[in-house]
DSSP file (Angstrom, degrees, kcal/mol; ACC not computed):
  #  RESIDUE AA STRUCTURE BP1 BP2  ACC     N-H-->O    O-->H-N    N-H-->O    O-->H-N    TCO  KAPPA ALPHA  PHI   PSI    X-CA   Y-CA   Z-CA
    1    1 A M              0   0    0      0, 0.0     2,-0.1     0, 0.0     0, 0.0   0.000 360.0 360.0 360.0-161.3   11.0   38.6    7.6
    2    2 A G        -     0   0    0      1,-0.1     3,-0.0     2,-0.0     0, 0.0  -0.376 360.0-101.3 -71.9 150.4   10.4   35.9    5.1
    3    3 A D    >   -     0   0    0      1,-0.2     3,-1.0    -2,-0.1    -1,-0.1  -0.633  26.2-153.5 -70.2 118.4   11.9   35.4    1.7
    4    4 A P  T 3  S+     0   0    0      0, 0.0    -1,-0.2     0, 0.0     4,-0.1   0.715  93.3  57.5 -71.1 -14.6    9.3   36.6   -0.8
    5    5 A T  T 3  S+     0   0    0      2,-0.1    -2,-0.1    -3,-0.0    -3,-0.0   0.610  88.9  88.9 -90.6  -9.5   10.7   34.3   -3.5
    6    6 A K  S <  S-     0   0    0     -3,-1.0     3,-0.1     1,-0.1    -4,-0.0  -0.711  85.2-116.6 -83.6 131.3   10.1   31.2   -1.3
    7    7 A P        -     0   0    0      0, 0.0     2,-0.4     0, 0.0    -4,-0.1  -0.315  35.0 -97.1 -68.5 157.5    6.6   29.6   -1.7
    8    8 A H        -     0   0    0     -4,-0.1     2,-0.6     4,-0.0     0, 0.0  -0.624  35.2-159.1 -83.0 125.9    4.4   29.5    1.2
    9    9 A D     >  -     0   0    0     -2,-0.4     4,-1.9     1,-0.2     5,-0.2  -0.901   8.7-171.5-112.9 108.0    4.4   26.2    3.2
   10   10 A A  H  > S+     0   0    0     -2,-0.6     4,-2.6     1,-0.2     5,-0.3   0.906  86.6  51.2 -62.6 -46.9    1.5   25.6    5.3
   11   11 A I  H  > S+     0   0    0      1,-0.2     4,-2.5     2,-0.2    -1,-0.2   0.868 108.3  51.0 -58.2 -40.1    2.9   22.6    7.0
   12   12 A Q  H  > S+     0   0    0      2,-0.2     4,-3.0     1,-0.2    -1,-0.2   0.946 110.3  51.0 -62.7 -46.8    6.1   24.3    7.9
   13   13 A D  H  X S+     0   0    0     -4,-1.9     4,-1.7     1,-0.2    -2,-0.2   0.908 113.9  43.8 -57.2 -43.8    4.1   27.3    9.4
   14   14 A L  H  X S+     0   0    0     -4,-2.6     4,-2.4     2,-0.2    -1,-0.2   0.894 110.0  54.7 -76.6 -34.3    2.0   25.0   11.5
   15   15 A A  H  X S+     0   0    0     -4,-2.5     4,-2.9    -5,-0.3     5,-0.2   0.919 108.6  51.8 -55.1 -45.9    5.0   22.9   12.6
   16   16 A L  H  X S+     0   0    0     -4,-3.0     4,-2.2     2,-0.2    -2,-0.2   0.895 108.9  48.5 -60.5 -38.6    6.6   26.1   13.8
   17   17 A Q  H  X S+     0   0    0     -4,-1.7     4,-2.3     1,-0.2    -1,-0.2   0.965 114.3  46.0 -67.8 -49.6    3.5   27.0   15.8
   18   18 A I  H  X S+     0   0    0     -4,-2.4     4,-2.3     1,-0.2    -2,-0.2   0.840 110.6  54.0 -62.5 -34.7    3.4   23.5   17.4
   19   19 A Y  H  X S+     0   0    0     -4,-2.9     4,-3.1     2,-0.2     5,-0.3   0.919 108.6  48.4 -70.8 -38.2    7.2   23.5   18.1
   20   20 A I  H  X S+     0   0    0     -4,-2.2     4,-2.0    -5,-0.2    -2,-0.2   0.935 112.8  48.3 -65.6 -39.3    6.9   26.9   20.0
   21   21 A G  H  X S+     0   0    0     -4,-2.3     4,-1.6     2,-0.2    -1,-0.2   0.932 116.2  42.7 -63.1 -44.7    4.1   25.5   22.0
   22   22 A L  H  X S+     0   0    0     -4,-2.3     4,-2.7     1,-0.2    -2,-0.2   0.917 113.8  51.6 -61.2 -44.9    6.0   22.2   22.8
   23   23 A A  H  X S+     0   0    0     -4,-3.1     4,-2.8     1,-0.2     5,-0.3   0.878 109.5  50.3 -62.1 -39.2    9.3   24.0   23.5
   24   24 A S  H  X S+     0   0    0     -4,-2.0     4,-0.7    -5,-0.3    -1,-0.2   0.868 114.5  44.3 -75.8 -27.5    7.5   26.4   25.9
   25   25 A R  H  < S+     0   0    0     -4,-1.6    -2,-0.2    -5,-0.2    -1,-0.2   0.868 117.4  43.8 -77.1 -40.1    6.0   23.6   27.8
   26   26 A A  H  < S+     0   0    0     -4,-2.7    -2,-0.2     1,-0.2    -3,-0.2   0.893 128.2  25.7 -68.9 -43.1    9.1   21.5   27.8
   27   27 A Y  H  < S+     0   0    0     -4,-2.8    -1,-0.2    -5,-0.2    -3,-0.2   0.421  92.7 113.4-108.4  -2.3   11.6   24.2   28.8
   28   28 A G  S  < S-     0   0    0     -4,-0.7     2,-1.4    -5,-0.3     3,-0.1  -0.427  77.3-109.8 -77.4 149.5    9.4   26.7   30.6
   29   29 A D        +     0   0    0      1,-0.2    -1,-0.1    -2,-0.1    -2,-0.1  -0.623  52.2 155.7 -73.0  80.5   10.0   27.2   34.3
   30   30 A T        -     0   0    0     -2,-1.4    -1,-0.2    -5,-0.1    -2,-0.0   0.557  59.1-117.7 -92.3  -7.8    6.9   25.5   35.8
   31   31 A G  S    S+     0   0    0      2,-0.1     3,-0.1    -3,-0.1    -2,-0.1   0.785  72.8 135.9  80.4  29.0    8.5   24.8   39.1
   32   32 A G        -     0   0    0      1,-0.3     2,-0.2     3,-0.0    -1,-0.0   0.417  63.6-119.9 -87.0   4.4    8.0   20.9   38.4
   33   33 A G        -     0   0    0      1,-0.1     2,-1.2     2,-0.1    -1,-0.3  -0.521  56.4 -27.4  89.3-164.7   11.5   20.0   39.6
   34   34 A E  S    S+     0   0    0     -2,-0.2    -1,-0.1    -3,-0.1     3,-0.0  -0.739  72.6 159.5 -92.5  95.3   14.2   18.4   37.7
   35   35 A R        -     0   0    0     -2,-1.2     2,-0.1     1,-0.0    -2,-0.1  -0.866  49.3 -90.9-117.2 155.3   12.6   16.3   35.0
   36   36 A P        -     0   0    0      0, 0.0    -1,-0.0     0, 0.0    -2,-0.0  -0.426  41.8-142.9 -73.9 142.5   14.4   15.1   31.8
   37   37 A R        -     0   0    0     -2,-0.1     2,-0.1   -10,-0.0   -10,-0.1  -0.846  15.9-115.8-102.6 138.4   13.9   17.6   28.9
   38   38 A P        -     0   0    0      0, 0.0    -1,-0.0     0, 0.0     5,-0.0  -0.364  35.9 -97.2 -72.6 153.2   13.5   16.4   25.5
   39   39 A Q     >  -     0   0    0      1,-0.1     4,-2.0    -2,-0.1     5,-0.2  -0.444  27.2-127.0 -65.3 135.3   16.1   17.2   22.8
   40   40 A P  H  > S+     0   0    0      0, 0.0     4,-2.1     0, 0.0     5,-0.2   0.902 111.9  52.8 -51.7 -45.3   15.2   20.3   20.6
   41   41 A R  H  > S+     0   0    0      1,-0.2     4,-2.6     2,-0.2     5,-0.2   0.944 105.7  53.4 -59.4 -50.6   15.7   18.2   17.4
   42   42 A A  H  > S+     0   0    0      1,-0.3     4,-2.1     2,-0.2    -1,-0.2   0.878 109.8  48.5 -55.4 -44.2   13.3   15.6   18.8
   43   43 A L  H  X S+     0   0    0     -4,-2.0     4,-1.8     2,-0.2    -1,-0.3   0.836 110.6  51.4 -61.5 -37.4   10.6   18.5   19.3
   44   44 A A  H  X S+     0   0    0     -4,-2.1     4,-1.7    -5,-0.2    -2,-0.2   0.930 110.1  48.3 -64.1 -46.8   11.2   19.7   15.8
   45   45 A Q  H  X S+     0   0    0     -4,-2.6     4,-2.0     1,-0.2    -2,-0.2   0.907 112.9  47.1 -61.2 -44.8   10.7   16.3   14.4
   46   46 A L  H  X S+     0   0    0     -4,-2.1     4,-2.4    -5,-0.2    -1,-0.2   0.851 108.4  57.8 -63.8 -36.6    7.4   15.7   16.4
   47   47 A S  H  X S+     0   0    0     -4,-1.8     4,-1.8     1,-0.2    -1,-0.2   0.849 108.9  43.4 -66.5 -35.5    6.2   19.2   15.3
   48   48 A F  H  X S+     0   0    0     -4,-1.7     4,-2.5     2,-0.2    -1,-0.2   0.878 113.6  52.4 -79.8 -37.4    6.5   18.3   11.6
   49   49 A Q  H  X S+     0   0    0     -4,-2.0     4,-1.7     1,-0.2    -2,-0.2   0.891 112.7  44.5 -70.6 -36.4    4.9   14.8   12.2
   50   50 A L  H  X S+     0   0    0     -4,-2.4     4,-2.2     2,-0.2    -1,-0.2   0.912 113.0  50.7 -65.0 -43.5    2.0   16.5   14.0
   51   51 A A  H  X S+     0   0    0     -4,-1.8     4,-2.7     1,-0.2    -2,-0.2   0.899 111.8  47.4 -63.8 -46.0    1.6   19.2   11.4
   52   52 A E  H  X S+     0   0    0     -4,-2.5     4,-1.9     1,-0.2    -1,-0.2   0.907 112.1  50.0 -68.9 -37.8    1.6   16.6    8.6
   53   53 A A  H  X S+     0   0    0     -4,-1.7     4,-2.1    -5,-0.2    -2,-0.2   0.855 111.5  49.4 -65.8 -38.2   -1.0   14.4   10.4
   54   54 A F  H  X S+     0   0    0     -4,-2.2     4,-3.0     2,-0.2    -2,-0.2   0.962 110.7  48.2 -59.7 -54.5   -3.2   17.4   11.0
   55   55 A H  H  X S+     0   0    0     -4,-2.7     4,-2.6     1,-0.2    -2,-0.2   0.888 113.3  49.0 -54.9 -41.7   -3.1   18.5    7.3
   56   56 A T  H  X S+     0   0    0     -4,-1.9     4,-1.6     2,-0.2    -1,-0.2   0.924 113.7  44.9 -64.6 -43.4   -3.9   14.9    6.2
   57   57 A A  H  X S+     0   0    0     -4,-2.1     4,-2.8     2,-0.2     5,-0.4   0.878 111.1  55.0 -70.7 -39.6   -6.8   14.5    8.6
   58   58 A D  H  X S+     0   0    0     -4,-3.0     4,-1.9     1,-0.2     7,-0.2   0.912 107.7  48.7 -59.6 -49.4   -8.0   18.0    7.6
   59   59 A R  H  < S+     0   0    0     -4,-2.6    -1,-0.2     1,-0.2    -2,-0.2   0.833 118.8  40.0 -62.9 -35.0   -8.1   17.1    3.9
   60   60 A E  H  < S+     0   0    0     -4,-1.6    -2,-0.2    -5,-0.2    -1,-0.2   0.859 128.8  24.3 -77.7 -34.1  -10.0   13.9    4.7
   61   61 A Q  H  < S+     0   0    0     -4,-2.8    -3,-0.2    -5,-0.1    -2,-0.2   0.785  91.5  91.6-107.0 -36.6  -12.4   15.0    7.3
   62   62 A N    >X  -     0   0    0     -4,-1.9     4,-2.1    -5,-0.4     3,-0.6  -0.581  58.2-153.9 -79.5 115.5  -13.1   18.9    7.1
   63   63 A P  H 3> S+     0   0    0      0, 0.0     4,-2.7     0, 0.0     5,-0.2   0.853  95.3  50.2 -59.0 -35.4  -16.2   19.4    4.9
   64   64 A M  H 3> S+     0   0    0      2,-0.2     4,-1.9     1,-0.2     5,-0.1   0.871 109.9  48.2 -73.4 -30.7  -15.0   23.0    4.0
   65   65 A T  H <> S+     0   0    0     -3,-0.6     4,-2.3    -7,-0.2    -1,-0.2   0.863 114.9  47.6 -74.5 -34.8  -11.4   21.8    3.0
   66   66 A I  H  X S+     0   0    0     -4,-2.1     4,-2.2     2,-0.2    -2,-0.2   0.950 113.8  46.9 -68.7 -46.5  -13.1   19.0    0.8
   67   67 A A  H  X S+     0   0    0     -4,-2.7     4,-2.8     2,-0.2    -2,-0.2   0.893 110.9  51.0 -55.2 -47.0  -15.4   21.5   -0.7
   68   68 A A  H  X S+     0   0    0     -4,-1.9     4,-2.8    -5,-0.2    -1,-0.2   0.932 110.4  50.6 -62.4 -47.9  -12.6   24.0   -1.5
   69   69 A A  H  X S+     0   0    0     -4,-2.3     4,-2.0     1,-0.2    -1,-0.2   0.875 110.2  48.6 -55.4 -41.8  -10.6   21.3   -3.1
   70   70 A A  H  X S+     0   0    0     -4,-2.2     4,-2.3     2,-0.2     5,-0.2   0.921 110.6  50.4 -64.0 -41.3  -13.4   20.2   -5.3
   71   71 A A  H  X S+     0   0    0     -4,-2.8     4,-1.3     1,-0.2    -2,-0.2   0.945 110.6  50.2 -64.3 -45.4  -14.2   23.7   -6.4
   72   72 A T  H  X S+     0   0    0     -4,-2.8     4,-0.6     1,-0.2    -1,-0.2   0.856 112.4  46.3 -58.0 -37.5  -10.6   24.3   -7.2
   73   73 A K  H  < S+     0   0    0     -4,-2.0     3,-0.2     1,-0.2    -1,-0.2   0.813 113.3  47.2 -75.5 -30.7  -10.4   21.1   -9.3
   74   74 A S  H  < S+     0   0    0     -4,-2.3    -1,-0.2     1,-0.2    -2,-0.2   0.611 104.4  64.4 -84.5 -13.5  -13.7   21.8  -11.1
   75   75 A A  H  < S+     0   0    0     -4,-1.3     2,-0.8    -5,-0.2    -1,-0.2   0.719  81.3  89.1 -82.8 -13.3  -12.4   25.4  -11.8
   76   76 A V     <  -     0   0    0     -4,-0.6     2,-0.5    -3,-0.2    -1,-0.0  -0.718  69.8-158.2 -86.5 114.9   -9.4   24.1  -14.0
   77   77 A K        -     0   0    0     -2,-0.8     2,-0.4     2,-0.0    -2,-0.1  -0.802   6.8-166.8 -95.6 128.1  -10.9   24.0  -17.4
   78   78 A F        +     0   0    0     -2,-0.5     2,-0.4     3,-0.0     3,-0.0  -0.989   8.3 178.7-119.4 128.3   -9.0   21.5  -19.8
   79   79 A D    >   -     0   0    0     -2,-0.4     3,-2.0     1,-0.1     4,-0.2  -0.964  19.1-158.5-127.9 104.4   -9.7   21.7  -23.7
   80   80 A A  G >  S+     0   0    0     -2,-0.4     3,-1.2     1,-0.3    -1,-0.1   0.733  91.5  70.1 -54.6 -21.7   -7.6   19.3  -25.8
   81   81 A G  G 3  S+     0   0    0      1,-0.3    -1,-0.3     3,-0.1    -3,-0.0   0.761  90.8  58.9 -70.8 -19.8   -8.4   21.6  -28.7
   82   82 A D  G <  S+     0   0    0     -3,-2.0    -1,-0.3     2,-0.1     2,-0.2   0.531  81.5 105.4 -85.0  -1.8   -6.2   24.2  -27.2
   83   83 A L    <   -     0   0    0     -3,-1.2     2,-0.6    -4,-0.2     3,-0.1  -0.533  62.0-148.7 -73.6 138.4   -3.2   21.9  -27.2
   84   84 A D    >   +     0   0    0     -2,-0.2     3,-1.0     1,-0.1     4,-0.2  -0.747  29.1 163.3-111.5  74.3   -0.5   22.8  -29.9
   85   85 A L  G >>  +     0   0    0     -2,-0.6     3,-1.3     1,-0.2     4,-0.6   0.706  65.0  73.2 -66.6 -23.7    0.8   19.2  -30.6
   86   86 A G  G >4 S+     0   0    0      1,-0.2     3,-0.7     2,-0.2     4,-0.4   0.792  84.5  65.5 -61.1 -27.1    2.3   20.3  -33.8
   87   87 A S  G X4 S+     0   0    0     -3,-1.0     3,-0.9     1,-0.2    -1,-0.2   0.764  87.5  69.5 -57.7 -33.0    5.0   22.2  -31.9
   88   88 A L  G <4 S+     0   0    0     -3,-1.3    -1,-0.2    -4,-0.2    -2,-0.2   0.800 100.4  48.7 -65.1 -28.7    6.3   18.8  -30.6
   89   89 A H  G << S+     0   0    0     -3,-0.7    -1,-0.2    -4,-0.6    -2,-0.2   0.615  84.9 112.9 -88.9  -9.3    7.6   17.9  -34.2
   90   90 A K  S <  S-     0   0    0     -3,-0.9     2,-0.2    -4,-0.4    -3,-0.0  -0.371  74.5-113.1 -73.1 149.6    9.4   21.0  -34.9
   91   91 A A              0   0    0      1,-0.1    -1,-0.1    -2,-0.1    -2,-0.1  -0.471 360.0 360.0 -67.0 136.4   13.1   21.0  -35.3
   92   92 A R              0   0    0     -2,-0.2    -1,-0.1    -3,-0.1    -2,-0.1   0.459 360.0 360.0-105.1 360.0   14.7   23.0  -32.5
């Protein structure tokens, strides 16, 4: 399975799903004759480009994603009084 110490990468997960779909269509035996097949590396690069484009459009267009990002941003409370700037001048 996956490495539990490695952070979750949504773009990589989506790119993997896209790659599997593209590869199954490109290399699957559909009886279409001998047509040129794309290189696996080219399919992988295309998969990442499509995944990144999807996530970018999702952040810009999807109202649910926009609302979730706004809620997350507003949930982070910052109070300058909580900072201990005196520790910056202490000798180490």
